[in-house]
N, C-alpha and C positions, 0 to 999 in steps of 0.2 A: 769571399762572397760567392754564394751559389745561386745564381739567377739565370739558370740555363735557358729557360723559356720566358722571355719577357713579353708581356702583352702590350698591345698598342691599339690606338683608335685613329686610323688614318682615313682621309677622305680624298676623292678625286674631284676634278672639275666637272662642271655640268656640260661638257662637250665630249662627243664621241671620240674625237681624236685623243683627248687627254685620257679617257678611260682605256683606250688601247695602250697608251703610254704606261698607265698604271699596271696593266697586264705585263708589259715589258719589265717594269720594276719588280713585280712579283717574280718574274722569271729570273731576274738578276739575284733575287734573294736566295736562290739555290746555288749560287756560285760563290767564289771565294770572297767577293766583296760584301757578302752579307753573312759573315760568320756569326755563330752564337757568341754573345758577349763573354762567355766563360770557356768557349771551346775554339779559340782562334786556331786556324789552320786545319780544322776538321770540316767535313761536309755537312755541318749542322743546318737544317732546313729553315728554321723559323726564328730568325731574329726580328727586330722591329722593322716594319716597312718604312721606306723613305716618305717624308712629307712631300705632297704635291702642292705647291703654292697656288693660290687662287687669286684671280684678279678682283680688284675692288668692285663692289656692286651692291645692289639692294639685297636685303635679307630674304631668304627663301622661306616661304610658308610651308610648315610641315605637311606632308602628304596625309591623306586620310588613311585610316587603318585598313590593312589588307596585306596580302602576301605578295612578295616579289621574288625574283630569281636570284639565287646566290651566285657568287663568282667562285666556281670550283675549278681547281687546276690539278694536273697530274704531277708526278715527281720531278718533271723538268720545267714546270711552269706553264705548260700548255693547257688549254681548256680540258677539264676532266670531270671526274665524279667525286662528290664529297662522301666520305665514309668515316664516321666517328666510332671509335672503340672505347670501351670501358676498361681501363688498366687496373682497376681495383682499388684506386686511391679514395680519399675522403671527398665528400661534398660538404657544403655548409647547410645544416638543417634549417636553422632559423637565424638568419644573419642579423647581427646586432652591430650597427654601423657607428663607429666613433669617428666623428668628423674632427680633423686636426688642422689648425691653421699654423703654418710654419712662421711664427712671429705675428705681431699685430698689424703689420703693414700689408696685409693681404689686399689684393685688388678688389675694387668695388664690384666687379663683375661676378666675383665669388660670393661676396657678402650680401649684395643687393642687386642681383641680376635682373629682377623683374618686380612687379608690384601686383598686389591683388586688387579686387574691385574697390576696396576701401582705401587704397593708397599705401598699404603696408608693404614694407620690403619683403621680397621673397628671395632668400639666399639658398646656398647649396645644402644647408641643413634641412630646410623645408622640402627641398627636392628629394633628399634621401628619405625623409619621413614618408613622403608620398609614394615613391617608387618601390620601396621595400614592402609596403603594405598595399599592393595593387595587383592587378591581374598580370603585370609584368613578371612577377615571381610565380604566379600560377602556371605560366607557360613552361616553366622549368621543371614541372612535375614529371615530364617524360624522361628526365635525367635522374630520377630517383634510383638509388642502388639497392634498396631493400628488395630482396627476392630476385635480383638480377645477377646473373653470373658474369664475371669479368670475361670479356671477349678477346683480350690481347695481353701480351706480356707474361710475366712470371706468375701472375695471379689468375691466369685464365681458368675458367670453370668454377672459381670460388665466388660464392654469393655475397652481395653487399648487405648493408644493414640500415641505410639511412634514407629518410624521406625529406624532400625539400619542401619547406613551408614558407609562410610569410615571415617578414622580419620586423625589426624596430630600429628607430633612431635612438642611440644611447642618450639617456637623459644627461643634460649638461652640454650637449654639442651645440656649437663648435667649441672645442678646447683649444685655447690659444697658448702655445708654448713659447718659451724663450730658449731657443736652441743654443747649445754650447758651441756649435760650429756656425759662426756667422758669416762664413765664406760665401762667395757668389758662385762657386763651382763645387757641386756636391756629387759624390759617388753614391751608388746604391748602398754600399757598405756604410757610408756616413749616415744615411737615412735609417738603416736598420739599427745602428748603435744608438741613434738619438731616440728612436721610439722606445727601445729597451730602457734607456736611462731615465726617460720621462715617466715610464711606468714604475720603475724602481723608486723614483722620487715622489710617487703618488700624484703626479701632475696629469697623468692619463690613467684611466681605469684599467685594471688588469684584465687579461683575456678570460672570458668565460667559456665553458664547454657545454655541450649537450649531454643527454643522459648516457651516451655511449663514449664520452670522453673526448669527442672531437671539438675543436675550437669553433665557436659561433662568432666571436668578436672579430671584426675587420676594421683596421685603422685606415681611413681614407685621408691622405695627407695632401693639402693644397698649399702651393708655394707662392710667395710674394713676387712682385716684379723684380727683375735683376738677378734672380737665382737661376742658374743653369744646372741641369742634372746630366752628368756624363756617365755612360756605361762603357764597359770594355768594348774594344773594336772601334773606338772613336765615334760612338753613337750618342748624339747630343740632343737634348730636348729642344723642340721647336725650331730646329735648324734643318737645312736641306739634308736629306738622308737620315734624319733623326726620328723622333717619336712625339706623339701627343699625350701619351699616358701609358702606364703599365701597371700590372699587379704582380705580386710575388709573395714569397713565404720565407720566413726565417724560423729556425728551430730553437726552442728554449726547453731543455730537458726532453721530455717526450712530446711536447706540444709543438705543432707547426702553426705559427702565428701568421695569418694572412694580412697583407696591407696593400694599399693602392697608392700610386704616385701620379698626381695631376699637376703639371707645371702651370705657370701663369699664362692665362689666355688674354691678358689685357692688351690694349692697343700697342702695337709695335713689338709685341713679344715674339712674333713669328707664328705662334699657334693661333693668333687671332685671324690670320688669313690662310693658314695651311692645314687647319683641322676641321674644316667643314664649310658648308655653303650658307649657313644661317648667321644669326647674330652671334656675338661672342658668348652670350649666355646660352643660347641654344646649342652651340658647339660644345661647351663645357659640360652641359647636362647629357648630351648624346655620348660624349666620350666617357663620362662617369658611368652611365648605364651599361655601356659596353664592358667596362672593367668589372662592374658588379656582377653582371651575368656570368662572366668567365670565372671570376673568383669563386662564385658559388658552385659551379659545375666542374671546375678543375682547380681545387683549392691549394694543393701542395705543389704547385708548379715550380716554386723556387727551391724545392727540396730534391728535385730530380738530379741525378748524377750521371756523369759520363755522356756518351753520345747515343745510347740506346733509349728508345721510347719505351718506358716501362713504369711500373709502380715506383713512387706514389702518385703518378699522374692518374687522372680519372677519365673524363671524357675528352678525347683528343683525336684529331685527324692528322696523320703524319705529313700530309701534303697541304692541308688547309688550316691547321692551327686549332684554335678553340672556337666555341659556338658563336662568338661575335665576328670572327674574321671573315668567313665567306660572305657575310652580309654587310661588310664594312666598305660599301660602295656608294656612289652618288645616288641619292634618292632613298636611302635606307632610314632616314629620320622620320619619325611619325609622332603624332600628338598623343599625349596621355592627359586626359581631362580630369581635374579635381575641382569641382564647383566652378568658381569663376577663374581659376588658374589653369592655364594650358602649359604643360611641360613637354619638352621634346626628348624623346629617347630613340635609341637605335634599335632596329629590328634585330632579332636573334635567329640563329639557324634552328630549324626543327627537322629532326629526322623523320617524324611522322608525315609532315607536310611534303617533304622532299621525296619520300617514297611514292606518294600519290601523284606528285607532279613536280618534276625537276625545275620547273619555272616558278614554283611557289614555295620554295624552301625557307625563305626569310619571312618570319611571322611577326605580327604586331600584337601588342597587348589588347585584348578584347574589352569591349564595354559590357559589363555583366548585365544580363537581361533576366528578369525574375518572372516567374509564374506563381501566382498565389491561388491555391485551391481552398475554397471555403464552402460551407453549405449555403444553399440559396436562401434559406430562412432559418431563423433561430428564435428561441424564446428569450425575452428580455431577462437579463440577470443570470442566465444559465450558460455555463462554459461549454465551448465546443472546440473541435480540433481544426487546425489549419495546416496545410502542407505548402512548403516553399520549394520550388525547383529553380536552380540557378543554371545559367548557360553563359559561358564565356565566349562562345562562338567559335572556339578553336579545338573543342574536345577536351580541354584541360579541366581539372577539378577546380571549382571555385572554392577559395580558401579565405574569403573575406568575411567581414562582419556585417550583418544585416540589421536594419532598424525598422520597427513597425510604427505606423501612425494610423489614426482613425478620425473620421468626421465626428464621431461620438467622443466628446471631450472627457467623458467620465468612464470610458471603456477601460477594461483591464487587458493589457497586451503583453506579449512576451518581451522580456528584456532583450537587449542586444545580444545576438548569438553569432559566434564565430564558427563557420563551417570547418569541418575536418575532412581529410581524404576519405575517411570511413563513411562519411555522408554520401559520397559519390553524387554530389550536386543536388541531393534531395533530403529534406529534413521535415519531419512531422512534429508539430507542437501539440501534444495531447492535452486537451482542455486548456489550450493556450490563450483563448480569447473569450472575454465576457463583455457583451454589449449591454449598456444600461440606458439606452435611449431608443424608444420605439420608432419604427419607420425604416426607411432605406438608409442604412449606415454603410459608409465606404471604409474599407481597410486597405492600406497600402504598405508594401515592403520595398525597401531600396537599400543600396549599399550605404553603410554608415559614414563612409569617407569619400570613396571614389564616385565620380559621376556614373550613373547607371540608368538603365531602362527599368523603371519600377514595375512591380506587379501589383495588381489590384483586384479586389472583389467587392461586390455590393451584396450585403446581407439584409434581407427584409426581416426586421426584428419585431416580433409580436410581444405584447406585454405578458408579464408573468401570470400564470393561471391562479385563480383564487377560489376559495370555497367559503360560503357564508352560511351560518346557521342562526336560528332565532329561537329565543326562549321567553318564558313568561314568569313573572314573580309570583303569580297565583293562578292556578288552573285546576279546578274551576274557580271562577270568581263570582261575586254577586253584582247585580246591576248597580252602577254608580260607584262601585268599589274601584279605587285607582289601581291600575295594573301597569307594571313597568315591563315593557318589551325590550329585550336586549339582543342585539345582533353582534356576532363575532366573525371577523374576516381572517382567514388563514391562507397561507401560500407555502408550497414546498420550497420556494426560493428564499434566499436571504433578504433581509429587509423587512420593513413594516409598512403595510398598506396605509395610505392616507386618503382623505376625502370624506364623503358622506354616505349615509345609508337612508333609504326611504322605506317606510313601513306601509303596508297595504292590508286592508280588510277586504279580501276579494279584489274587486276593481277599484275600490274606494281608497284614496290616499289618506292615511291617518296623520302623517307628519314625517319629519326627518330628523336625523341626529348626526353629529360629526364624530368621526372615529378618534378615539383617544390614543395615547401612547401604547396601549395594549391592543390596538386595532379592534376596539369594540365601541358600539354606539347604543344609547338608550333613548327610549321614548315612553313617557308616562301618559296613560289615557284612562279616562273614566267614562268614555262615551259609547262603549260597546253595549248594544242592546242585549237583552236576554236571548239566549239561544246559542247556536253553534256558529263560530266564526272561523274563516280560513285566513290565517295571518301569514303574510310573506314579507321578507325583507330583501331589498335590491341594493347591491353595492354598485356605485356609479363608476368605479375605477379611478386611476390616476395615471401619470405618465409611465409609471413602472408596472403597475398591477392592473390586470384586466377586470372588467365588470363581471358580476356574478349574481345569481338569484338563489335564495334559500329554498329548501324544501318547505312545504306548507306546514304550519303549526295549527292544529285545531284547538281553538280557545273556547271553552264552554263558559257561558255566563248564565247564572241562575237568577230567578226573580228575587228581588230583595224583600225581606220581611218588613212589615210595617207596624206601626203603633198608632192607634187612633184615640184621641181624647175629645170630650165634648164639654162645652160650658154654656151657661145661659146668663142672660142679663134681662131683667133683674131676677134675682132669686133670694128671697121669696118674691112672688109677684101678686098682684091683686086680681081678683076675679074680673074678668072682662078686659084686663090689660093684655097687650101683646107681649110676647117673650121672644127675644132673639137668641136662637140656638146657633152655636158655632162649633164646627168640627175641625180639628187639626190633625192631619195625617203626616207622620214622619217615618222615614226609613229606619230600620233597625241596623246599627253598625254591625259589620263593616260596609253594609250597603249604603248607598248615598243617592244623591239626586233629589228631585222634587216629584213626589208622586202625582199622578194624573188620574183622571176618572171622575167618579162621583160618590157622594155619601147620601145614604138614606137614614132619616131620623125616625125613631120609634118612641112611642109612649107605651111602654109595655110591649104588647105585640101589635099595637095599632100604628100604622105608618102615618107619620106626620107630614112627609114630603121628601123630595130628593133635590139635591143641589150639586152643581159641578164644582170640582176642586179648581181653585185658582191659587197658584203658589203654595199648594199643599193645604189649603184651607177652603171651607165654604160655610156659608151661614144661611139660616132659614128662620124667617119670622113667623111665629105661630100665635094664634089667638083662640079664644073659646075653650081654654083649658078649664075644666070644672074645679070647683073648690076642693082642695084636698092635696094629697101627695101623688106625684106622678113620677114614674121610673123612666127617665129619658136615656136612650142609647143612640149612638151614631154607628152605622155599619158601612164601612168602606168596602166597595164592591171589588177592588183590585183592578189591575190592568195587565198588559202584556209584560210589563217590567216589575210589577209590584204584587205582592201577595195581599189578599183581602184581610181585613182585620175589623174587630168590633171594639168599641170603646167600653170602658167600665161604665156602670150605671150611674147616672146623675139623678139625684132626687130633687125634683122641682116642686116647691111648695107654692100652692095658690091659696091666698087668703080671701075671706069674704070682705067686701067693701063695707066700711063703717058709714053711718048716716052722715051725710054732708061731704064725704070724701070724693074728690074729683077723680074720675077715671082717666088715666093718661092714655093717649092713643099711640 
């Protein structure tokens, strides 16, 4: 077994005197009683710290997010300065966590340590899913190796190639294995062999690599009650002088496969009271987060050989260990909020924060805050740009996934977007938003998973502009001739305007029509008087499209031609009898309507009289016509809407009365 540097997650009591004792224990870790598990007899500096047992008491509430002071020591264990170096080894780019249960008898504190607001169990797999896709991993961006030259060891001056991003919980987790070794005392070598054999048997997924060939997969192994893990140097899990957890690496071919070991934290295990000041569940998630952070930033720890600090280590401080160790003190647990679930994680060391303030080197995962920049106003149905700026509060690049919502239920919004380091916390969505409801519409952006401070903007949405035109089925037309007025509404935006159009003759309303599927409306009218008319059409708008008025259409209406006929009763008539002359005036198609005005009757050139038209007809009773033949005509005088016309000649015969014939009146 090559497990030269074994990580741990130890806690001190909430008393100053015990913290001083912990410092004393750290000091002991540099003496012969704290040898490296694989380097017995050497002056190896960082084996596991001893557990400090805690007294029974109530669970501690996680502190609010913020920075706290690390515990930094010098080479002999006295207070000193933290200094992390890059030894040129690998980091984990995008961790893929395989949660492994060592048998089905895992403690309930692992499988169901908490409940969500709906009463569903929250276990260690849900914790991994949350923490590896949260700002907890964004904090680790300062430990990227891409473009960073190694600062120590045999690789000094050589640039790295990796960027640390968010991770995933491997599908199918937790994987419950039936180990071949059912013993209650296991060595690290036993654990390594079991992981390899379970992978070979396809009971565990094989390790996957990033684009550079470095392993992303990490196997986090959780053990049932009654199993003790023993490391060289008589270092035993959950016992005095033992450990709460560690991570290491074994090699298969050219691959360094990382794994983590978390013993049982159940009641009576020893880890339940020696590995933190919170509940058993809080302590196990804090320990797990410690090991995850260190596995990502110093992945090949188990592959280091000899007593020299060198490659393939990555980020390491020879006096203070890995990035979780200086912050592994009382009060380092903080809350990580995911909706209705609050997880507890341990703060990690930040070189950036420490350089600015040695009392603020331990940092917490920030709550992402978003700023949404959008135009103050837009046109309904027209796409516009929005810009999202993310801020984790600690200067790290936000690498999470954002989700958009809007008060406009029919809005077109960007799909969920995952930020990259290249975004540098700002991303513009070109033409990303289209609002389809007029008025003040709210847009909101938030983290798709982690609790965040959303960003919002209100956009005043105007309706889509429209253009309306009006045409006529006949221009010029004749008075009384039906004319169909057609209005067409168009818009540069997508969609079809709906609603109605009102037609006007100057200020006088002619009528209205409803827009059809082609966004046109018709109105047929025959009421236009002769002359020139200014026709307008006005579209009233709808929730999507704005109202508009057409340019004027000049409609010319000419007088309608007429046809006049005349008849008489009786014909022939008797001398001294009266004769009823009737004129009928009709418009000549396509003209229409009912002519008005008057008609004058003639006997040859002699006027017999004039009568007004009623319903296009008038009558005149005449008497005194002489015996003989009379040429009767009716002359229509015309009107503003109708052209004058003269009837064909009617021959009226007047006979002499015979003796004894009664003259009718």
